[in-house]
C-alpha positions as CSV (number, residue, x, y, z in Angstrom):
1,M,129.8,183.6,-84.4
2,F,130.5,179.8,-84.6
3,S,131.2,177.7,-87.6
4,H,131.0,174.4,-85.9
5,V,131.0,172.5,-82.7
6,M,133.0,169.2,-82.4
7,I,132.8,166.9,-79.4
8,G,134.6,163.7,-78.7
9,T,133.1,160.1,-78.3
10,N,134.4,156.8,-77.4
11,D,131.4,155.0,-78.9
12,M,130.4,156.5,-82.2
13,Q,127.4,154.2,-82.8
14,A,126.0,155.1,-79.3
15,S,126.6,158.8,-79.9
16,K,125.2,158.8,-83.4
17,K,122.1,157.0,-82.3
18,F,121.5,159.5,-79.4
19,Y,122.2,162.8,-81.5
20,D,120.2,161.3,-84.5
21,A,117.2,160.9,-82.3
22,L,117.7,164.3,-80.6
23,L,118.4,166.4,-83.6
24,T,115.8,164.9,-85.9
25,T,113.3,166.0,-83.1
26,L,114.4,169.5,-83.7
27,G,114.0,169.2,-87.5
28,Y,117.6,168.4,-88.5
29,Q,118.7,165.5,-90.7
30,A,120.4,162.4,-89.2
31,G,124.2,162.6,-89.1
32,N,126.5,161.4,-91.9
33,I,129.7,159.6,-91.1
34,D,132.6,160.4,-93.3
35,E,135.5,158.3,-94.4
36,K,137.5,159.2,-91.2
37,G,134.6,157.9,-89.1
38,R,133.4,161.3,-88.0
39,C,129.7,162.0,-87.8
40,F,128.4,165.5,-89.2
41,Y,125.2,167.2,-88.6
42,F,124.8,170.2,-91.2
43,S,122.3,173.2,-90.9
44,D,122.2,176.6,-92.5
45,S,123.6,178.1,-89.2
46,G,126.5,175.7,-88.6
47,V,127.9,172.2,-88.2
48,F,127.8,169.9,-85.2
49,C,130.3,166.9,-85.3
50,L,131.1,163.9,-83.4
51,T,134.6,162.4,-83.5
52,N,136.9,160.0,-81.9
53,P,139.9,162.1,-80.7
54,I,142.5,162.6,-83.3
55,N,145.3,162.1,-80.8
56,G,144.3,158.6,-79.9
57,E,143.5,159.5,-76.2
58,P,140.1,158.7,-74.8
59,A,137.4,161.3,-75.2
60,T,136.3,163.2,-72.1
61,H,133.6,165.6,-71.5
62,G,134.3,169.3,-70.7
63,N,133.8,170.3,-67.0
64,G,131.8,173.5,-67.1
65,M,131.1,173.2,-70.9
66,T,127.4,173.2,-72.3
67,I,126.3,173.0,-75.9
68,G,122.8,174.5,-76.6
69,F,120.6,173.6,-79.3
70,K,118.0,176.1,-80.4
71,A,114.3,174.9,-80.3
72,A,111.3,176.6,-82.1
73,S,108.9,175.9,-79.1
74,K,108.6,174.8,-75.5
75,D,106.9,171.6,-76.8
76,L,110.0,170.8,-78.9
77,V,112.1,171.3,-75.9
78,D,110.1,168.8,-73.9
79,S,110.1,166.3,-76.8
80,W,113.9,166.6,-77.2
81,H,114.4,166.0,-73.5
82,Q,112.3,162.8,-73.5
83,V,113.8,161.5,-76.7
84,G,117.1,162.1,-75.2
85,L,116.3,160.1,-72.0
86,N,114.9,157.3,-74.3
87,N,118.1,157.0,-76.3
88,G,120.8,157.0,-73.6
89,G,120.9,160.4,-72.2
90,T,120.7,161.2,-68.4
91,E,119.1,163.9,-66.4
92,C,121.3,166.8,-65.2
93,E,120.4,170.3,-63.8
94,E,116.9,171.1,-63.0
95,P,113.8,169.6,-64.8
96,P,112.7,171.3,-68.2
97,G,111.3,174.7,-67.5
98,V,111.5,178.5,-67.6
99,R,114.8,180.2,-66.7
100,G,115.9,183.8,-67.1
101,N,115.1,187.2,-65.6
102,A,112.6,190.0,-66.4
103,Q,114.4,190.9,-69.6
104,T,115.1,187.4,-71.0
105,Q,113.0,184.3,-70.6
106,L,114.2,181.0,-71.8
107,Y,112.5,177.5,-71.8
108,M,115.5,175.0,-71.3
109,A,116.1,171.4,-70.8
110,Y,119.5,169.8,-69.9
111,L,121.0,166.3,-70.6
112,R,124.2,164.5,-70.4
113,D,125.0,162.6,-73.7
114,P,126.2,158.9,-73.6
115,A,129.8,160.4,-73.4
116,G,129.0,162.7,-70.4
117,N,128.9,166.0,-72.4
118,K,126.3,168.4,-70.9
119,I,123.9,169.6,-73.7
120,C,120.6,171.6,-73.7
121,A,117.8,172.7,-75.8
122,T,116.7,176.2,-75.5
123,H,113.5,178.1,-76.7
124,F,113.7,181.9,-76.5
125,M,110.5,183.1,-75.2
126,Q,108.8,186.5,-75.8
127,V,108.9,188.6,-72.6
128,T,105.5,190.5,-72.1
């Protein structure tokens, strides 16, 4: 459904350090900065990008917005969360754990990145 997700940052180096640590934990490559100073993370299912706002205004986080990254296991979600905290992320929401209902069980962890964006890692669990 989505081709890419792009978020703004006011400190590219801090954001790249944070997302390099988080996304390599999930098995992706470190980001590449292009000639315009944007940082891209490529995968088979889409692109995640960091950018300084093109209009020259300061980057702000979206209130009510969350970007979710798919994780292959609960252990990866926990690792992602700890790596994020160790690299400039801050706690938000509840601690990592199971969320959902009788039909859908998700193991999730939430963080705020250095720019204040709310992100999460999600592992889709088998419902028995």
